[in-house]
C-alpha positions, 0 to 999 in steps of 0.5 A: 486515478493514478497513471504513470507512464514509462517510469524508470529509476536509476540508482548506483548505476542500476536500473531499479525501475525499467520503463513501467506503466502503472495505473490505480483506479479510484474506488479500487484496491491495487496490490503489488506482489513480487520477489525481494528486490523486484522494485516494489518499494521503489515504485511505490516511492515514485508514485508517492513523490518521495523519489523522482523518476529518471524518466517518465511521468505520474499524474493523479486526476490529470495533475502532475505529481512531480510538480506538486508541493509536499503540502498538496501531496499530503492532502490527497495521499498518505503513506505507510512505509515499510519501516518507521524508526522514532528517536523521541518518546512519542505517545501513540496518540501523538503519532496519529496526530501527525497524520491529522496535522499533515493536512494543515488543520486539526480535527477534534476527535480524529485521533481517538476515532482512528485508534478505535478503527484499528482496535486500539481505543485505549492506547492514545496515552501509551508510549509508542516504544512500549508497544509490540511490533504489531501494535506499532504497525496498527498505530502507524496505520491509524496515522495514515487513516487519520490523514485521509479520513474522508476517502473523497475530498473536493471530488478527488479520491484520496489514496492510501499507499501501504508498503507491506502493511501486514508484515508485523501482524497476526492473521486476524489483524492482517485481515482486519487491516486489509478490510479497512483499506478495502472499505476506504476504496469502496467509499471512493478512495484508492489503495495501492499496497505491497504484500507478500502473501499471495493468498491475501493479495488474491482475496483483497485486490481488485487489480493485482500487479506482479513485478520482477527485476524492475518490470511489471510482468503481469497485471489484472484481476487476481483470477487472471493474473495469479496463475501457476505459470506466473508463480513459477516464472516470477517466484521460482517455486512450484504451486497449485493455483485453484479457485474457491467457490463463487466469487472464484477467488484464486488461491495458491498452494506452494509446493517447493522451489522450482528446480 
């Protein structure tokens, strides 16, 4: 389990994260939603150790993330950033191999297996820059999968951190990616992600975290968290929140900006 207590982060004289408590359980998908500028990506970077908080602490299974080395962090978590820019002509296979090597040891066949899992079995030799935006995103997802291929290692859950992983994907591949992430969690790993599609978040999240202005304003099961009042307050739009037949997944029909 990842536990963060009283996290704050200041940059440029602004408090981007303000006294946040956050938990993400092993075996679960935790998805963060909120408007642009809410602090979602900043929170994710704090949880992964990319940024150091101005105040607060972050533990995973009792270990202090802030005191962990880059090599140790790479063994238990893999990060898919919001955007990736490459300056050199890597192939798709070489990109995925970066994830394998981040753990400190090569694993024969892992690159091919990861590319197959994301539906790109014949793309290992393709230049990354020649791929479509959606294909590039799936290659990057294969990279993080290859890094934490076994959801549990030495009795410790390994986490996927995904910042807007579905942004470049069509609906089929959005669902496919989130199904793979959910399978990682169901096998004992953990997933922390950021998504903008509230309906996808409601379908795939075990725990939904709603952020606004650097704070968490609601958290819990999607059925309890995604309400018309929360949508109106946080996103400033009107909408009807309904429930699908069992298991009662929440869904949103947005209507218009709140006036």
